[in-house]
C-alpha positions in Angstrom: 135.3 8.6 19.7 134.8 11.5 22.1 137.2 14.4 21.8 138.0 17.5 23.7 137.0 19.6 20.7 133.5 17.9 20.6 132.9 18.6 24.3 133.9 22.3 24.0 131.7 22.7 20.9 128.7 21.2 22.7 129.2 23.4 25.7 129.5 26.5 23.5 126.3 25.6 21.6 124.1 24.6 24.5 125.5 26.4 27.5 125.2 30.0 28.8 128.4 31.9 28.2 129.0 32.9 31.8 132.5 31.3 31.9 135.6 31.5 29.8 137.4 28.3 30.7 141.0 27.4 29.9 140.7 25.3 26.7 141.0 21.9 28.2 138.4 19.2 28.9 138.9 17.1 32.0 137.4 13.7 31.8 139.2 11.8 34.6 141.0 12.7 37.8 142.8 11.2 40.8 144.7 13.0 43.5 146.5 16.1 42.1 146.3 14.8 38.5 143.7 15.1 35.8 143.4 13.7 32.2 141.6 14.9 29.1 139.7 12.6 26.7 142.9 12.1 24.6 144.7 10.8 27.6 146.9 13.9 28.2 147.9 14.4 31.9 147.8 17.6 33.8 148.5 18.7 37.4 145.5 20.6 38.9 146.9 23.7 40.5 143.5 25.3 41.1 141.7 22.6 43.1 138.3 23.8 41.9 138.8 27.1 43.7 139.9 25.2 46.8 136.9 22.8 46.8 139.3 19.9 46.4 141.8 20.4 49.1 141.9 16.6 49.7 142.6 15.9 46.1 140.3 14.4 43.4 138.3 11.4 44.5 140.0 10.8 47.8 139.5 7.1 48.8 138.1 7.9 52.2 135.6 10.4 50.9 134.6 8.2 48.0 134.0 5.3 50.4 131.8 7.5 52.6 129.9 8.6 49.5 129.4 5.1 48.2 128.4 3.6 51.5 125.9 6.3 52.4 124.4 6.3 48.9 123.4 2.7 49.4 121.4 3.5 52.6 119.9 7.0 52.5 120.5 10.2 50.5 117.7 12.7 51.3 115.0 13.2 53.9 114.5 17.0 53.8 114.4 18.6 57.2 110.8 17.6 57.7 112.2 14.6 59.5 115.3 13.7 61.5 118.0 11.6 59.9 120.8 9.6 61.5 123.7 11.6 59.9 123.0 15.2 60.6 123.5 15.4 64.3 126.9 13.6 64.1 128.0 15.8 61.3 127.1 19.0 63.1 128.8 17.8 66.2 132.1 17.2 64.3 131.8 20.5 62.4 131.4 22.4 65.7 134.3 20.6 67.3 136.6 21.2 64.4 135.7 24.9 64.1 135.5 25.6 67.9 131.9 26.9 67.8 128.7 25.9 69.5 126.1 25.5 66.7 125.8 25.3 62.9 123.2 25.8 60.3 123.7 23.4 57.3 123.4 24.6 53.7 124.7 23.5 50.3 126.6 26.1 48.4 129.0 28.9 49.6 126.6 31.6 48.4 123.8 30.0 50.5 126.1 30.1 53.6 126.7 33.8 53.0 123.0 34.5 52.6 122.3 32.5 55.8 124.9 34.5 57.6 123.3 37.8 56.5 119.9 36.6 57.8 121.4 35.5 61.1 123.2 38.8 61.8 120.3 41.0 60.7 117.8 39.1 62.9 120.3 39.2 65.8 120.6 43.0 65.2 116.8 43.5 65.5 116.0 41.0 68.2 119.1 41.2 70.4 121.0 44.5 69.7 117.7 46.4 69.3 118.3 48.0 65.9 115.3 49.8 64.5 113.2 47.8 62.1 114.7 47.6 58.5 117.6 49.8 59.5 120.3 47.1 60.0 123.6 47.7 58.2 126.4 45.2 57.3 129.9 46.5 56.5 131.7 44.8 53.6 135.0 45.4 51.8 135.9 46.7 48.4 137.0 43.9 46.0 135.2 41.3 48.0 133.8 38.1 46.6 131.0 36.4 48.6 129.0 34.7 45.9 126.6 35.2 42.9 123.1 35.7 44.3 121.5 39.1 43.6 121.9 40.2 47.2 125.5 39.3 47.2 126.2 40.7 43.8 125.1 44.0 45.3 128.0 43.8 47.8 130.5 43.6 45.0 132.6 46.5 43.7 133.4 44.5 40.6 131.1 45.6 37.8 131.7 42.3 35.9 129.8 40.6 38.8 127.2 43.3 39.4 126.5 45.3 36.2 122.8 45.4 35.2 121.6 43.1 38.0 120.1 45.9 40.2 118.3 47.2 42.0 120.2 45.8 44.9 118.9 45.5 48.5 120.0 48.3 50.8 121.7 47.8 54.1 125.4 47.3 53.1 128.2 49.8 53.5 131.5 49.3 51.6 134.9 50.2 53.0 138.5 49.5 51.8 140.0 46.1 52.7 142.7 46.1 55.3 141.7 49.4 56.8 140.6 49.2 60.4 140.3 53.0 60.7 137.7 52.9 57.9 135.9 50.1 59.7 135.6 52.0 62.9 134.5 55.2 61.1 131.8 53.2 59.2 130.1 51.8 62.3 126.9 53.4 63.4 124.2 52.4 65.9 122.6 50.4 63.1 125.7 48.3 62.3 125.1 44.6 63.0 128.1 42.9 61.4 131.3 43.2 59.5 131.5 40.6 56.7 135.1 40.0 55.6 137.3 37.4 53.8 140.5 36.9 55.9 142.3 36.7 52.5 140.6 38.0 49.4 140.8 35.1 47.0 139.0 36.1 43.9 140.5 39.6 44.1 143.9 38.0 43.6 144.9 36.4 46.9 145.1 39.8 48.6 146.7 39.3 52.0 146.0 42.0 54.7 148.6 43.4 57.1 149.5 41.3 60.1 147.0 41.7 62.9 144.2 43.0 60.7 141.6 40.5 61.8 142.6 40.9 65.5 142.2 44.7 65.3 138.8 44.2 63.5 137.7 41.9 66.2 138.6 44.4 68.9 136.6 47.2 67.1 133.6 44.9 66.6 133.5 43.9 70.2 133.8 47.6 71.3 130.8 48.6 69.3 128.7 45.4 69.8 129.0 44.4 66.1 129.4 40.7 65.0 132.6 39.8 63.1 131.5 37.4 60.3 134.4 35.8 58.4 133.9 34.2 54.9 136.2 31.2 55.0 134.6 29.4 52.1 137.9 29.5 50.2 140.4 30.0 52.9 139.0 27.4 55.4 140.0 23.8 55.9 143.8 24.1 55.9 144.2 26.1 52.6 146.4 28.8 54.3 148.3 26.6 56.7 145.8 26.6 59.6 142.5 24.8 59.8 140.9 28.3 59.5 142.6 31.4 58.4 141.4 33.4 61.4 143.7 31.3 63.6 146.7 33.2 62.2 145.5 36.2 64.1 144.7 34.3 67.3 141.0 35.4 67.3 137.7 33.8 66.8 134.9 35.5 64.8 131.3 35.6 65.9 130.1 33.9 62.7 132.1 31.6 60.5 131.0 30.8 56.9 132.3 27.6 55.4 131.8 25.5 52.2 133.9 24.3 49.2 136.4 21.8 50.7 133.8 20.8 53.3 132.1 18.8 50.5 135.3 16.9 49.7 135.1 17.7 46.0 132.1 15.4 45.4 129.0 17.2 46.7 128.2 20.8 47.7 128.1 21.3 51.5 128.3 24.5 53.4 127.3 26.0 56.8 127.0 29.1 58.9 128.6 28.5 62.3 128.2 30.6 65.4 127.4 30.8 69.2 124.0 29.6 70.5 123.0 33.1 71.7 123.4 34.3 68.1 121.9 31.3 66.4 118.9 31.3 68.7 117.3 34.1 66.7 116.7 31.5 63.9 113.4 29.8 64.7 111.3 27.0 63.0 110.2 28.0 59.5 112.3 31.2 59.4 115.1 29.7 57.3 115.8 26.3 55.7 116.9 24.2 52.7 115.5 21.0 51.2 119.0 19.6 50.6 120.8 21.4 53.4 121.9 18.7 55.9 121.1 15.8 53.6 122.5 12.5 54.8 124.7 12.0 51.8 126.3 15.4 52.2 126.7 14.9 56.0 128.6 11.6 55.5 130.8 13.1 52.9 131.5 16.2 55.0 132.5 14.1 58.0 135.0 12.2 55.9 136.3 15.4 54.3 137.0 16.8 57.8 138.6 13.6 58.9 141.0 13.7 55.9 142.1 17.2 56.9 142.8 16.1 60.4 144.3 12.6 59.9 146.6 13.7 57.1 147.6 16.9 58.9 146.8 19.0 55.8 147.3 22.2 57.8 150.9 21.3 58.5 151.5 20.1 54.9 149.9 23.4 53.5 152.1 25.5 55.8 155.3 23.7 55.0 154.9 23.2 51.3 153.3 26.7 50.9 156.4 28.3 52.5 158.7 26.2 50.2 156.7 27.0 47.1 156.4 30.7 47.8 160.1 31.0 48.5 161.2 29.2 45.3 158.7 31.0 43.1 160.1 34.3 44.3 163.6 32.9 43.7 162.8 32.6 40.0 163.1 36.4 40.0 161.3 36.7 36.6 161.0 40.1 35.0 157.3 39.2 34.4 156.6 39.1 38.1 155.2 42.3 39.7 154.5 40.5 43.0 154.4 37.0 44.3 152.3 36.6 47.5 150.6 33.8 49.4 149.9 32.1 52.7 150.0 28.3 52.9 149.2 26.7 49.5 147.2 29.8 48.5 149.6 31.7 46.2 149.3 34.4 43.5 151.7 35.6 40.8 150.8 39.1 39.7 152.0 39.9 36.1 153.4 43.2 35.1 151.2 45.0 32.7 154.0 45.6 30.2 154.0 41.8 29.7 150.3 41.7 28.9 147.5 39.9 30.7 147.8 36.8 32.8 145.5 34.7 30.5 148.2 33.9 27.8 150.5 32.7 30.5 147.9 30.3 32.0 147.3 28.9 28.5 151.1 28.4 28.1 151.2 26.6 31.5 148.3 24.4 30.3 150.2 23.4 27.2 153.0 22.3 29.6 150.6 20.2 31.7 150.0 22.7 34.5 146.5 23.9 35.2 146.1 27.3 36.8 143.6 30.2 36.3 143.9 33.9 36.0 141.9 36.2 38.1 141.3 40.0 37.6 143.3 39.9 34.4 146.8 40.3 35.9 147.0 37.6 38.5 147.6 33.9 38.3 146.3 31.9 41.3 148.2 28.7 42.3 146.3 26.5 44.8 147.0 22.8 44.3 145.3 20.1 46.4 146.9 20.0 49.8 147.8 16.4 49.5 150.5 17.4 46.9 154.0 15.9 47.4 157.2 17.9 47.5 158.4 16.3 44.2 155.2 17.5 42.5 155.7 21.0 43.9 159.3 20.8 42.4 157.7 19.9 39.1 155.4 23.0 39.3 158.5 25.1 40.0 160.3 23.7 37.0 157.4 24.6 34.7 157.1 28.1 36.2 160.8 28.7 35.7 160.6 27.5 32.1 157.6 29.7 31.4 158.6 32.9 33.2 162.4 32.9 32.9 164.1 30.4 30.6 161.8 31.0 27.6 162.1 34.8 27.9 165.9 34.8 27.3 
């Protein structure tokens, strides 16, 4: 009989040690719940880093996957297929942009965005050859490729992977004065997460993106928002930039776009920006594959039909309020927007990891980030009574058991 212990030992023996998972093996899942091989039940409060906003194995998404898999899965972009155009149309309508370039993973979307804005800088703005600069923020997380690792200020992600490509300038997050000071005649874009997820759900001051947009427009710089984690209703709006009442020039999406079953991502922008990408200058064998397109259409439909933006806003406010009401001495800060919430642990109580393992033992799956922070991001289909159960477990762990 298969056991959790067996699977963890196999992974430890044959896998690279680039992760340190919470010690649980997930073998089945449905909705907000998952099970291990021994049949123990857990509530997933991470949603695969927001890739499963619609819940595990959502029926509408699974139906789309099954039906499309029986007809056509991959054509490459050497030929047209009957799914890509419809998917791109829906993606542009949902996001409010004109044109999209389909890719697979979030990191690929970011790399695509970098290519687009650099080429726009040379061919439209008139930046001198090989002088283009992109401004990024300290403590960002945009992916794991070697180019993107070079953007990071986290040595865990970047140490001993150099030399890194030039052309990136780093400034503090949530500092529009630093943004304006960093801009030069060679600046082509400002790449920013509306909320820094991997840094610990760091939420900027109100109006930050609006002011950043004004500065970018003033200096003819493209605002490029990485919404791979915050997009598709996670923060209580379809996209996080909507909270500031602006629209970026380039939008990067992924994760929940694939409905938790297949990687799907895209860089989305205006036609006058995307027109710098020409045949042969960028591509992907699997980007825009029919199976991914069918799944992504269904994934977007679920967000819209089930009003997951409203659910995220309402339950997120409720959850945030009641976590703060626990008033645990362990809590340094509780912050969040929508169902994207973080509990920062005071250093005198140790690191966050022991607390996430205690939560796991009680049936609640969360994950620490940057040692002191626990991220809580359940699937957006979660019910109020399930949120109440999460609050009960948090109260037991962070208050009752400390007495």
